[in-house]
C-alpha positions in Angstrom: 0.0 0.0 0.0 1.4 3.4 -1.0 1.9 5.9 1.7 1.6 9.6 0.8 2.9 12.2 3.2 1.0 15.4 3.6 2.8 17.4 6.2 2.4 15.7 9.6 -0.2 13.2 8.3 0.0 10.1 6.2 -2.7 8.5 4.0 -3.2 4.9 4.9 -6.5 3.0 5.2 -7.1 2.4 8.9 -10.3 2.2 10.9 -11.2 5.6 12.2 -12.0 6.8 15.7 -15.4 8.3 16.2 -16.3 11.0 18.7 -18.6 8.5 20.4 -15.6 6.1 20.9 -13.5 8.9 22.4 -16.4 10.1 24.6 -16.8 6.5 25.8 -13.3 6.5 27.2 -14.0 9.6 29.2 -13.8 9.1 33.0 -17.0 9.8 35.0 -17.8 9.3 38.7 -20.6 7.0 39.8 -21.9 6.3 43.2 -23.1 2.8 44.2 -24.4 1.2 47.4 -22.4 -1.9 47.9 -21.6 -4.4 50.6 -18.3 -4.0 52.4 -17.3 -7.4 50.9 -17.7 -6.0 47.4 -15.8 -2.8 48.2 -13.0 -4.9 49.8 -12.9 -7.2 46.7 -12.4 -4.2 44.3 -9.8 -2.7 46.6 -7.9 -6.0 47.1 -7.7 -6.9 43.5 -6.7 -3.3 42.6 -4.0 -3.1 45.2 -2.7 -6.7 44.9 -2.6 -6.9 41.2 -1.7 -3.3 40.6 -4.8 -2.7 38.4 -6.6 0.6 38.5 -10.1 0.4 39.9 -11.4 2.1 36.7 -9.9 -0.6 34.6 -11.5 -3.3 36.8 -14.9 -1.7 36.5 -14.5 -1.4 32.7 -13.4 -5.1 32.5 -16.3 -6.3 34.7 -19.1 -4.2 33.4 -18.3 -3.1 29.9 -19.9 -6.4 28.6 -23.6 -6.2 27.9 -24.0 -10.0 27.5 -22.5 -10.7 31.0 -24.6 -7.9 32.6 -27.7 -9.3 30.9 -27.0 -12.8 32.3 -26.6 -11.3 35.8 -29.8 -9.2 35.4 -31.8 -12.4 34.6 -30.5 -14.1 37.8 -31.0 -11.2 40.3 -34.8 -10.7 40.0 -35.4 -13.1 42.9 -32.6 -11.8 45.0 -33.1 -8.1 44.9 -33.0 -7.6 48.7 -30.2 -10.1 49.4 -27.7 -7.4 50.2 -29.1 -5.6 53.3 -26.1 -3.6 54.7 -24.7 -1.4 52.0 -22.2 1.4 52.0 -22.3 4.3 49.6 -19.1 4.4 47.6 -18.1 6.6 44.6 -15.9 5.1 41.8 -14.4 6.4 38.6 -15.3 4.5 35.5 -15.6 5.1 31.8 -18.7 6.8 30.3 -19.2 3.7 28.1 -19.2 1.3 31.1 -21.7 3.5 32.9 -23.9 3.7 29.8 -23.8 -0.1 29.4 -24.6 -0.6 33.1 -27.5 1.9 32.9 -28.9 0.4 29.7 -28.9 -3.1 31.2 -30.4 -1.9 34.4 -33.2 -0.1 32.5 -33.8 -2.9 30.0 -34.2 -5.6 32.7 -35.6 -3.4 35.5 -32.6 -4.5 37.6 -31.2 -2.3 40.3 -27.9 -0.9 39.2 -26.2 -1.4 42.6 -27.1 -5.1 42.5 -25.8 -5.5 39.0 -22.5 -4.0 40.2 -22.5 -6.2 43.3 -22.9 -9.4 41.3 -20.4 -8.2 38.7 -17.8 -7.7 41.4 -18.4 -11.3 42.6 -16.7 -12.4 39.4 -13.5 -11.4 41.1 -13.8 -14.0 43.8 -12.0 -16.8 41.9 -9.1 -14.4 41.2 -8.9 -13.5 44.9 -9.0 -17.1 46.0 -6.2 -18.0 43.6 -4.1 -15.0 44.6 -4.7 -15.7 48.3 -3.2 -19.2 47.7 -0.3 -17.8 45.8 0.3 -15.3 48.5 0.7 -18.1 51.1 3.2 -19.8 48.7 5.1 -16.5 48.3 5.4 -16.2 52.1 6.8 -19.7 52.2 9.3 -18.9 49.5 10.2 -15.7 51.3 11.1 -17.7 54.4 13.3 -20.0 52.3 14.9 -17.0 50.6 15.6 -15.5 54.0 17.4 -18.7 55.1 19.3 -18.7 51.8 20.4 -15.1 52.4 21.6 -15.9 55.9 23.6 -18.9 54.6 25.1 -16.6 51.8 26.3 -14.2 54.5 28.1 -17.1 56.3 29.7 -18.2 53.0 30.8 -14.6 52.3 32.4 -14.3 55.7 34.1 -17.7 55.2 35.4 -16.5 51.8 36.7 -13.3 53.4 38.6 -15.2 56.1 40.1 -17.8 53.8 40.7 -15.8 50.6 40.7 -12.2 51.6 38.7 -9.3 50.1 41.0 -8.8 47.2 40.4 -12.3 45.8 38.3 -12.5 42.6 36.3 -15.4 44.0 35.4 -13.4 47.1 34.4 -10.5 44.8 32.1 -12.8 42.8 30.5 -14.2 46.0 30.0 -10.7 47.3 28.2 -9.8 44.0 26.0 -12.9 44.4 25.1 -11.9 47.9 24.2 -8.4 46.8 22.0 -9.9 44.1 20.3 -12.1 46.7 19.8 -9.1 49.0 18.1 -7.2 46.1 15.9 -10.2 45.3 15.0 -10.7 49.0 14.0 -7.0 49.3 11.8 -7.2 46.2 10.1 -10.4 47.4 9.6 -9.0 50.9 8.0 -5.9 49.5 5.7 -7.9 47.2 4.6 -10.2 50.1 4.0 -7.2 52.4 2.0 -5.5 49.7 -0.1 -8.6 49.3 -0.9 -8.9 53.1 -4.2 -7.0 52.3 -5.5 -10.2 50.7 -5.1 -12.2 54.0 -8.1 -10.2 55.5 -10.5 -11.3 52.8 
């Protein structure tokens, strides 16, 4: 395909972007009444996986088919969530429009649609909670390994001296182990929020 340059533009055949597409990406605030469990789930997944809450909402609710399936199921359980907390979130205009459209079409409370959509995160939380426990175990092993590497470094210092190339290489390995330990320790501490769920 031939490309023609006209100043700062080039002519190639690509799908265009509409104003509606751009407006759909715009961030808006929406307030929902949710259970503390749902609020915690959003917060935990966001914090633990490093995903923005807006992205989570877009992923969970920017899908009319899934929302429609949820709406079909909730008619008999509208009052299931008694104790709710009002919480404001940022989400895309498109996601909010999709949520409002399904809510209106199926006469389903928007808050309940959001609540059930958030429940789709539970399998992820369960898997991450199990991984977190395994990471804690690995951190313990890595701590032991680091302590042993300090003993080896001290032995190399005493036997070979600090100017020996083998000692220098062991010191580099210990430094790398310290850096890895610091990262794993930080990651495990960041994940402690999932233990409460």
